[in-house]
Backbone as numpy.savetxt, mean C-alpha at the origin, in Angstrom:
# Nx Ny Nz CAx CAy CAz Cx Cy Cz
-7.18 14.00 -2.25 -8.37 13.79 -3.22 -8.87 15.26 -3.61
-8.89 16.07 -2.84 -9.00 17.51 -3.23 -8.33 17.90 -4.23
-6.99 17.75 -4.25 -6.01 17.98 -5.39 -6.27 17.43 -6.50
-6.72 16.21 -6.42 -7.03 15.40 -7.62 -8.24 15.97 -8.44
-9.29 16.31 -7.55 -10.59 16.70 -8.09 -10.43 18.38 -8.50
-9.23 19.08 -8.07 -9.18 20.39 -8.46 -10.00 21.38 -7.54
-10.04 20.98 -6.39 -10.79 21.67 -5.28 -9.90 22.40 -4.46
-10.13 23.61 -4.09 -9.33 24.33 -3.10 -9.95 23.83 -1.79
-8.86 23.28 -1.10 -9.26 22.65 0.39 -9.58 23.75 1.26
-9.16 24.96 1.07 -9.41 26.09 2.11 -10.75 26.47 1.96
-11.55 26.19 0.97 -12.92 26.49 1.01 -13.86 25.43 1.32
-13.31 24.28 1.93 -13.99 23.34 2.36 -14.21 23.10 3.90
-15.33 23.06 4.40 -15.41 22.93 5.98 -15.67 21.50 6.19
-14.90 20.79 7.14 -14.88 19.40 7.47 -15.98 19.07 8.45
-16.58 17.98 8.37 -17.66 17.37 9.17 -17.04 16.30 9.93
-15.76 15.91 9.82 -15.17 14.79 10.55 -14.70 15.20 12.02
-14.22 14.21 12.76 -13.62 14.60 13.96 -12.51 15.68 14.04
-12.69 16.56 14.92 -11.90 17.71 15.06 -12.08 18.64 13.86
-13.01 18.50 13.04 -13.30 19.33 11.74 -12.38 18.77 10.54
-11.89 17.46 10.71 -11.24 16.96 9.50 -12.24 16.93 8.23
-11.66 16.97 7.16 -12.44 17.01 5.89 -12.51 15.53 5.47
-13.70 15.09 5.31 -13.96 13.79 4.71 -14.40 13.90 3.29
-14.13 12.62 2.71 -14.55 12.50 1.18 -15.93 13.06 0.98
-16.87 12.88 1.84 -18.30 13.31 1.73 -18.27 14.78 1.68
-17.40 15.67 2.42 -17.30 16.90 2.41 -17.06 17.41 0.95
-16.20 16.70 0.26 -15.70 17.25 -1.00 -16.97 17.01 -2.13
-17.78 16.01 -1.82 -18.72 15.73 -2.87 -19.60 16.80 -3.36
-19.89 17.86 -2.51 -20.62 18.97 -2.86 -20.08 19.97 -3.77
-18.69 19.73 -3.99 -17.89 20.61 -4.86 -17.79 20.02 -6.21
-18.25 18.69 -6.40 -18.31 17.84 -7.57 -19.55 17.81 -8.27
-19.58 18.26 -9.56 -20.74 18.21 -10.19 -21.14 16.78 -10.66
-22.27 16.36 -10.65 -22.73 14.86 -11.03 -22.17 14.70 -12.44
-21.74 13.49 -12.83 -21.34 13.20 -14.06 -22.17 13.58 -15.18
-23.50 13.38 -15.02 -24.57 13.80 -16.02 -24.63 15.25 -16.42
-24.18 16.12 -15.48 -24.21 17.46 -15.70 -23.00 18.06 -16.29
-21.86 17.28 -16.45 -20.71 17.71 -17.09 -20.81 17.74 -18.54
-20.27 18.79 -19.12 -20.38 19.05 -20.61 -19.16 18.14 -21.24
-19.39 18.10 -22.55 -18.23 17.23 -23.48 -16.95 17.86 -23.33
-16.80 19.09 -22.84 -15.41 19.72 -22.70 -14.97 19.62 -21.21
-15.63 18.79 -20.41 -15.14 18.55 -19.00 -13.78 18.00 -18.98
-12.94 18.42 -18.05 -11.60 17.67 -17.95 -11.78 16.20 -17.61
-10.94 15.52 -18.16 -11.04 14.01 -17.76 -9.65 13.43 -17.47
-9.53 12.44 -16.58 -8.33 11.99 -16.20 -7.83 11.21 -17.33
-6.46 11.28 -17.68 -6.02 10.64 -18.79 -5.93 9.33 -18.51
-6.33 8.49 -19.69 -6.27 7.07 -19.58 -4.89 6.50 -19.59
-4.67 5.50 -18.54 -3.39 4.95 -18.44 -2.84 4.35 -19.68
-1.62 4.44 -20.09 -1.02 3.83 -21.24 -0.57 2.55 -20.85
-1.27 1.56 -21.17 -0.68 0.12 -20.95 -0.17 -0.62 -22.21
0.18 0.10 -23.20 0.75 -0.14 -24.53 -0.27 -0.67 -25.50
0.28 -0.94 -26.58 -0.49 -1.38 -27.89 -0.25 -2.75 -28.20
-1.25 -3.46 -28.29 -0.95 -5.04 -28.82 -0.27 -4.91 -30.23
0.74 -5.93 -30.33 1.55 -6.05 -31.56 2.74 -5.09 -31.56
2.99 -4.35 -30.55 4.26 -3.58 -30.68 5.09 -3.93 -29.60
6.33 -3.43 -29.54 7.38 -3.71 -28.55 7.88 -2.52 -27.87
8.16 -2.69 -26.53 8.58 -1.57 -25.70 9.97 -1.79 -25.30
10.83 -0.74 -25.13 12.24 -0.88 -24.75 12.18 -1.21 -23.20
12.81 -2.27 -22.83 12.88 -2.62 -21.39 14.03 -1.74 -20.68
13.59 -0.73 -20.03 14.56 0.26 -19.49 13.95 0.93 -18.26
14.68 1.62 -17.47 14.35 2.35 -16.31 13.63 1.48 -15.37
12.45 1.88 -14.65 11.72 1.21 -13.69 11.28 -0.19 -14.13
10.75 -0.18 -15.36 10.36 -1.54 -15.96 11.38 -2.47 -15.95
12.58 -2.14 -16.25 13.77 -3.16 -16.37 14.08 -3.55 -14.95
14.09 -2.65 -13.98 14.28 -2.99 -12.49 13.25 -3.97 -12.06
12.09 -3.66 -12.37 10.95 -4.55 -12.02 11.09 -5.90 -12.60
11.39 -5.97 -13.77 11.62 -7.30 -14.43 12.61 -8.14 -13.85
13.85 -7.46 -13.60 15.09 -8.24 -13.02 14.66 -8.61 -11.72
13.93 -7.81 -10.78 13.72 -8.23 -9.49 12.74 -9.25 -9.54
11.70 -9.34 -10.35 10.68 -10.51 -10.33 11.42 -11.72 -10.69
12.19 -11.60 -11.87 12.95 -12.74 -12.18 13.74 -13.45 -11.19
14.55 -12.49 -10.54 15.48 -12.85 -9.33 14.54 -13.50 -8.23
13.52 -13.00 -7.97 12.49 -13.53 -6.90 11.93 -14.76 -7.30
11.58 -14.84 -8.56 11.11 -16.20 -8.89 11.97 -17.32 -8.81
13.31 -17.02 -9.07 14.31 -17.95 -9.26 14.86 -18.29 -7.74
14.89 -17.46 -6.76 15.63 -17.64 -5.62 14.65 -17.66 -4.44
13.44 -17.39 -4.46 12.40 -17.72 -3.33 11.38 -18.65 -3.59
11.22 -19.48 -2.69 10.16 -20.50 -2.93 8.83 -19.80 -2.82
8.02 -20.08 -3.89 6.69 -19.58 -3.86 5.73 -20.60 -3.50
4.74 -20.14 -2.69 3.60 -21.02 -2.35 2.38 -20.20 -2.05
1.26 -20.73 -1.99 0.01 -20.04 -1.58 -0.79 -20.80 -0.53
-1.11 -19.94 0.42 -2.06 -20.68 1.53 -3.30 -19.63 1.59
-4.55 -20.34 1.73 -5.69 -19.43 1.74 -6.63 -20.18 2.95
-7.02 -19.29 3.76 -7.76 -19.63 4.94 -8.81 -18.57 5.11
-9.85 -18.97 5.96 -10.90 -17.86 6.26 -10.79 -17.61 7.67
-11.03 -16.47 8.14 -11.14 -16.23 9.60 -12.17 -15.04 9.90
-12.58 -14.95 11.11 -13.39 -13.97 11.44 -12.63 -12.75 12.03
-12.88 -11.71 11.50 -12.06 -10.51 11.79 -12.97 -9.53 12.54
-14.15 -9.97 13.15 -14.97 -8.89 13.75 -14.32 -8.10 14.81
-13.45 -8.79 15.50 -12.63 -8.02 16.63 -11.67 -7.18 16.06
-10.98 -7.58 14.92 -10.15 -6.70 14.33 -10.62 -5.35 13.90
-11.91 -5.56 13.21 -12.80 -4.41 12.81 -12.93 -3.46 14.18
-13.36 -4.06 15.14 -13.60 -3.26 16.40 -12.27 -2.53 16.97
-11.27 -3.38 16.82 -10.03 -2.88 17.45 -9.46 -1.70 16.52
-9.63 -1.75 15.25 -9.13 -0.68 14.28 -9.91 0.53 14.61
-11.33 0.32 14.73 -12.28 1.41 15.00 -11.69 2.14 16.22
-11.47 1.42 17.19 -11.02 1.93 18.53 -9.55 2.62 18.50
-8.91 2.33 17.67 -7.51 2.95 17.50 -7.50 4.25 16.60
-8.65 4.40 15.90 -8.60 5.66 14.94 -8.30 6.95 15.53
-8.79 7.21 16.68 -8.58 8.50 17.40 -7.19 8.57 17.74
-6.63 7.64 18.48 -5.23 7.40 18.86 -4.33 7.55 17.64
-4.46 7.04 16.60 -3.79 7.06 15.32 -3.76 8.52 14.81
-4.89 9.06 14.78 -4.94 10.49 14.24 -4.10 11.38 15.04
-4.15 11.21 16.30 -3.22 12.24 17.13 -1.67 11.96 16.83
-1.44 10.63 16.50 0.02 10.24 16.15 0.31 10.50 14.65
-0.73 11.03 13.97 -0.57 11.53 12.41 -0.49 10.20 11.53
-1.14 9.12 11.92 -1.16 7.95 11.09 -2.68 7.67 10.83
-2.86 6.87 9.76 -4.17 6.23 9.60 -4.05 4.68 9.57
-4.60 4.06 10.54 -4.47 2.60 10.63 -5.27 1.92 9.63
-4.67 1.32 8.74 -5.44 0.50 7.82 -5.30 -0.99 8.07
-6.08 -1.86 7.49 -5.94 -3.23 7.68 -4.63 -3.83 7.37
-4.12 -3.22 6.36 -2.65 -3.54 5.83 -1.76 -3.59 6.94
-1.80 -2.53 7.84 -0.86 -2.44 8.89 -1.01 -3.68 9.85
-2.24 -4.26 10.04 -2.50 -5.35 10.89 -1.78 -6.66 9.94
-2.04 -6.62 8.70 -1.63 -7.82 7.94 -0.01 -7.85 8.15
0.61 -6.71 7.92 2.13 -6.59 8.21 2.51 -7.29 9.34
1.84 -6.80 10.41 2.20 -7.37 11.79 2.03 -8.98 11.95
0.92 -9.33 11.40 0.59 -10.74 11.32 1.57 -11.58 10.58
2.01 -11.07 9.44 3.00 -11.63 8.48 4.43 -11.78 9.29
4.71 -10.76 10.23 5.85 -10.75 11.13 5.88 -11.95 12.07
4.71 -11.94 12.63 4.43 -13.03 13.57 4.62 -14.41 13.12
4.09 -14.59 11.88 4.11 -16.01 11.29 5.41 -16.28 10.88
6.23 -15.29 10.49 7.59 -15.52 9.82 8.48 -15.95 11.17
8.25 -15.20 12.30 8.87 -15.39 13.52 8.57 -16.90 14.16
7.46 -17.43 13.86 7.05 -18.80 14.14 7.56 -19.87 13.18
7.80 -19.53 12.05 8.12 -20.30 11.08 9.43 -19.88 10.24
10.59 -19.83 10.78 11.80 -19.01 10.28 12.18 -19.54 8.96
11.90 -20.85 8.48 12.22 -21.38 7.32 11.57 -20.58 6.22
10.37 -20.00 6.37 9.63 -19.20 5.47 10.31 -17.87 5.18
11.14 -17.31 6.20 11.81 -16.15 6.09 13.16 -16.41 5.51
13.36 -17.03 4.36 14.80 -17.45 4.09 14.78 -17.11 2.49
16.26 -17.26 2.04 16.59 -17.14 0.64 17.51 -18.28 0.29
17.70 -18.59 -0.89 18.71 -19.45 -1.41 19.92 -18.93 -1.80
21.14 -19.24 -1.24 22.35 -18.87 -1.66 22.80 -20.07 -2.63
22.67 -19.89 -3.83 23.08 -20.98 -4.84 24.35 -21.18 -4.87
25.34 -20.14 -4.74 26.78 -20.33 -4.89 27.22 -21.20 -3.88
26.84 -21.08 -2.54 27.21 -21.85 -1.36 26.36 -23.10 -1.02
25.27 -23.20 -1.94 24.34 -24.38 -1.62 23.70 -24.34 -0.20
23.36 -23.13 0.12 22.68 -23.08 1.51 21.45 -22.16 1.50
20.62 -22.43 2.45 19.35 -21.81 2.70 19.75 -20.78 3.96
19.54 -19.63 3.60 19.86 -18.41 4.51 18.45 -18.06 5.22
18.44 -18.39 6.62 17.30 -18.00 7.44 17.68 -16.72 7.96
16.71 -15.71 7.61 17.08 -14.29 8.08 16.52 -14.06 9.40
17.14 -12.97 10.04 16.71 -12.56 11.49 16.10 -11.25 11.44
16.00 -10.60 10.19 15.33 -9.32 10.16 13.93 -9.69 9.25
13.02 -8.69 9.48 11.70 -8.88 8.89 11.22 -7.62 8.00
11.67 -7.60 6.84 11.37 -6.64 5.81 10.18 -7.08 4.95
9.01 -6.57 5.08 7.76 -6.91 4.51 7.53 -6.10 3.37
7.58 -6.81 2.01 7.29 -6.08 0.82 5.77 -6.43 0.48
5.06 -5.21 -0.05 3.86 -5.14 -0.50 3.61 -4.73 -1.87
3.27 -5.69 -2.77 3.12 -5.50 -4.11 2.00 -4.39 -4.36
2.15 -3.35 -5.19 1.37 -2.36 -5.46 1.35 -2.09 -7.09
0.16 -2.20 -7.70 0.00 -1.87 -9.15 0.19 -0.34 -9.35
1.11 0.15 -10.05 1.27 1.61 -10.40 1.22 1.59 -11.97
1.02 2.85 -12.39 0.91 3.15 -13.84 2.17 2.75 -14.42
3.56 2.78 -13.57 4.68 2.42 -14.26 4.94 0.86 -14.26
4.08 0.12 -13.48 4.28 -1.16 -13.38 4.11 -1.69 -11.97
4.44 -2.84 -11.69 4.33 -3.54 -10.38 5.48 -2.97 -9.61
5.26 -2.20 -8.44 6.31 -1.90 -7.52 6.11 -2.57 -6.06
7.20 -2.70 -5.32 6.90 -3.34 -4.16 7.52 -2.48 -3.07
6.94 -1.53 -2.43 7.43 -0.83 -1.38 7.80 -1.76 -0.15
8.79 -1.59 0.61 9.16 -2.45 1.71 9.19 -1.71 3.08
8.46 -2.43 4.02 8.43 -1.92 5.35 9.61 -2.72 6.01
10.71 -1.81 6.27 11.87 -2.36 6.76 11.68 -2.54 8.27
12.46 -3.61 8.81 12.23 -3.96 10.20 10.83 -3.85 10.85
10.01 -4.52 10.16 8.53 -4.40 10.57 8.34 -4.99 12.01
9.31 -5.82 12.37 9.19 -6.45 13.76 9.36 -5.47 14.84
10.18 -4.32 14.42 10.46 -3.45 15.51 9.60 -2.24 15.40
8.47 -2.16 14.57 7.62 -0.91 14.48 6.26 -1.41 15.10
5.57 -0.45 15.66 4.21 -0.66 16.10 3.26 -0.20 14.92
2.00 -0.51 15.06 1.04 -0.24 14.10 1.00 1.08 13.60
1.17 2.04 14.50 1.19 3.42 14.04 2.47 3.88 13.11
3.51 3.09 13.38 4.62 3.29 12.47 4.49 2.83 10.95
3.84 1.69 11.02 3.74 1.05 9.74 2.53 1.51 8.89
1.64 2.23 9.65 0.38 2.77 9.01 0.82 4.02 8.15
-0.04 4.31 7.18 0.23 5.47 6.25 0.27 6.75 7.15
1.19 7.70 6.88 1.32 8.74 7.68 0.28 9.95 7.24
-0.23 10.66 7.95 -1.06 11.75 7.47 -0.19 13.04 7.26
0.01 13.32 5.97 1.00 14.31 5.62 0.72 15.67 6.34
-0.70 15.94 6.63 -0.95 17.28 7.21 -0.53 17.47 8.63
-0.36 16.21 9.32 0.07 16.41 10.72 1.43 16.00 10.88
2.26 15.24 9.93 3.50 14.95 10.08 4.46 15.89 9.44
5.60 16.10 10.15 6.52 17.03 9.37 7.71 16.39 9.05
């Protein structure tokens, strides 16, 4: 965040645990929006195209399109919505923060969602399957690779947590680049 804001991190003293720099620590280095002049640097507006024009389908966009079409054609799609009380999850995540920091990870709710998805797929193997059209077979998989769709400037990408069933929360969680080599 400091890099994005153009702040020299060496000049910031942290108020977080063990002197970690928090977002709040950066706020005193950022002028309020109303004080910025007309020539203040602005983030470039993402280019999402111009209505009425055509874009060449190439590179990452082509790969994204091919994979989405393949996914739609070969994987059954469905939606399930339910509500649950996650009070204990919030408490658990809070309790794991210090241990995660020592391990160089930041435990987010997404890591818990990945582990829950693995448990659900293990309980209902038919959901963790693909269709082999050529052989007329449904292939039930015994590995658990969880893809998470992410909107990026270049388009929709899906990073995959491979073998999520064999990883703990700290291995799934985003790594703190400052402590991990």
